[in-house]
N, C-alpha and C positions, 0 to 999 in steps of 0.2 A: 113247442119248438121242435124242429126236425132233430131226431136223436143223433147226437154227436157229443157224448159225455165229456171228452177231454176238452173240446172247444167250448162247450157250455161252461165248464168249470173255470176255464181261463177268463172268459168274459165276465162271469159273475164275481170273481175275486176282485176285479178292477172296477166293476160297474158302479158301486154304490155312490162314490163321490160325484160321478158324472150324472147319475140320476138326480141327485140333490141339486147340482149346479144347473141342469137344464130343465128342471121342473117348471112347467108352464110356458116354456119357450117353443117357438115355432121352428121346425126343421123342414125345409122344402127339399124334396127328393125327386130328381129326374130319373125315372126308371126306364132302362132300355138295355140293349145288348143281349148277351147270353142269359143274363138273369131273367129276362122277360120271355124267353122261348124254351128254356130247358125246364121240364116239369119239376125236378128236384129243387132247382134254384127258385122257381116260382113259389113253391110251397114255403121255402125258408124265408123268402122276402115277405110273404104275407104274414108269417108268424112274427118276424122281426118288427114290422111296422105295427102290428097289433100290440106287441110288448112295449114298444115306445109309447103308445097311447095309454096303456095300462099303468105305466109308471109316471104318468103325468105330463108327457111331452105332447106337442101338437104337430104330428107329421102331416104334411100336405104332399101328395103324390102327383107328379106330372109325368105322363107316359108318352113314349113314341109309338112307332108302329110302321115304319117305312117298309120293311120286308113283307109284312102282311098286306099292305096296300099294293105292293108290286105283284104279289101272288094273285090277288083278286083282279087287278087290272088285266093281267095275262089271261086269267080264266074267262074274263068277259071280252077278250079280244081288243082291249083298248091299249094302244101303244104308249109306252113311257118314254119321255125325253128329259134329259138332265142338262142343266147349264150351271157350271161352277159347282157341281155337287148337289144342286137343288133340283127337285122335281118340278118341271114346268106343269102348272096346274090350270087346265082349262075348265069349263063348266062341267063337262062330263066327268073328268077326273075328280073334281071337287065333290061331286055327288058320291063317288066311290070312297074318297077320303072320309067324308062324314059318316058314311055307312060303316066303314071298317073301324075308324078311330072312336067315333062317338057311340057306335053300337057294339060291335063284337069285342074289340080289344078292351075298351073301357069296362064293359060289363064282366068280362072274364076276370079282370083284376079285382073288381068289386066283389065278385063271388068268392074269389080265393081268400080275400081278407075276411069276409064274413064267415067262411068255413073255419078260418083260424081263430075265430072268437071275437073279431073286431066288428065295428059297425061302420061300413064304408058306404059312401054315397058318390055316384058317378055324375060328373058334370062335363060340359064343354064350355069354352069361353063365351058362348052365346047365352048361357044360363045366368040370369040375374045381371046381365050386362057385365059379366066378369072381365072379359078381354075385348077392348076396342082395338081395331086394327086398320091398317091402310096398306096399299100395295108396296111390296118391297122392290126397290129398284137397285140393281147391282150391275155396274159397268155397262149401263145402257141396254141391258138385256131385258126383254119383256118376259117375266116369269108367270104372267097370268094372275091367278088368284093365290099366289104365295104372298104372305103378309108379314108385317112386323107389328109389334105391340105399340100402341100409342097411349093407352090408358088402362089401368087396372082398377076395378071397383072391388075392394076386398070384403064388402059386407057379407056376401053369401058364404065366403070361407070362414069368416069370424063367427057367423051364426052356427055353422056346422061344428066348428071347434068347441064352442060353448055347450053344444048339445052332445058332446063326446062322440061325434062322428068323425070319420077320417075322409077328407075330400080326395077324390081321385079325378084329376082334370085331364081331359083330352085337349090337345093344342090346336083348337079351332077358334078363331076370333070372328068378330062381327064388324062390318064396316058401317059407314055413316048412312048408307042406304039399305042396311039390313043384309048385305051380301056376306057370304062366308069366306074366310081366308084360312088357308093351310099355313101354319106357323111352325117353325123349328121348335121342338120341345125343349131344347136347352135354353133358347131365348125366352120361352114362356116361363120356365122354372126360374130363370134369373130375374125376370120382371116381377114375378110373384114374391120372390124372396126379398127383393128391394122394397116393394110396397108394404109387405107384412112386417118389415124390420126383423127378418128372421135371424135367429142365432146362427144357423148354418144353411148353406146351399150345398147339396151333395149330388154330383153327376155320376151316375153309375154307367160304366162303359165296358168295352171289351179289351182294355189294356190296363197294365198295372198302375199307370199314373204318368206323371212327367218324368222322363228319363234324362240323365245327363249325357255328356258326350261319350262316356264309357259304357252306356247302356244300363247304368245303375239308377234305381228308383230314388227320386228326390222326395223325401217324406214331408218336407216343409219348404215352402218358397215364400219369401216376402214379395210384395207387389213390385218393388223396384227391380229385383233380380229377375222376376218373371218377365217383366217388360224388356230387360236387356237380352234375355234368352230368345224372346220373340224377334227382336231386332237383328240379332246376329245369326239367326237361323237355327239355333239349337232346339228351339221349339218350332215345329213346322208341320205341314200337311194337315190332317184331320184334327190334330191336337190344338192347332192355333185358335179356331173358334171356341173351343171348350175353355181354354185358358183365358181368352178374352172375356167370355161370359162370366167366369169366376172373378176376374179383375173388376169388371163392371159392377158386379154385385157387391164386392167388398168396398169399392169406392162409393157405393150408394148407402153404405151403412150396415151391410150384413157382416157379422163378426168374423166369419171364416167360410171359405168355400173349399170343397173337396172334390177331387177326381178319383174315383174308386173303381177297382176291378170287380165288376159284378160276377165274374166267374169264380171268385173266392167264396166258399160257403160262409154264410152269415157276414158278408163283407160290411153290411150296413152297421150291424152292432159292433163289429170289431173296430170300425173307424170312429164311432162315437164313444164307445165305452172302454177302450183300452188306450194305454199310453202310446204304444207303438203305432197303432192304426194299420191300415193295409193299402193306403193310397197316398196321394199328394194333397197336403193341406196348403192353401194359399191364403195369406193374411195381409193386411195393410202394413206398409213399412212404418217403423216407429218414427 
């Protein structure tokens, strides 16, 4: 683990009961934001995921890569167009998406985990028929090869878990005719968590979590209150789809969903292994 003795000591003091509680359980992690682009945070994330596997959990990593796709498209002179915050994906753009997500970004994460002592294997949703997809239609806008998940075949993930490997999944799905689809990584993580009956879904992002009207972090939200906050506008903008993803996962049987600030050192371990956590936990209402 990246050297930070005070933080490590805090985590280890509280960790043992959580290690026992979550032994053998699946934790799906959407990896994105600053944690994915800052070298120090990349190293910490790789060590944290490796530690989770070493203490008996089954982490499954789903990664994004929007900024990296944008940089490559610009370098190749391919224009980017967005509708409702989503990248319109034609055939040429899809080729770049596959190259960047399924190639460069995925393999960088795999290599980082392997350097940290883990055994990671990179996948896209096309491998083993993991993610079936169809075109995503939103407000009548044609987004091209932007997709939504219609079916998850978890067999390849379960085989990797049983072999003590850490699956690292790029959010690319396959259509009924073999075509590729660019899928939002949060949605892929949520679909995997639901299908795998995960103990937790964790979305790593660039904000502290869900904030109240006074700008204070809400450490825990039950589903009913989260829905009210979405309805009355207290949850808005880019946080809306993340909270909805968490709510969908919880409704599908995931024990708890978390929105975590990936800029915090060892945010993943702090959220799982400490009482206070560092983000917002969303659970089903009693």
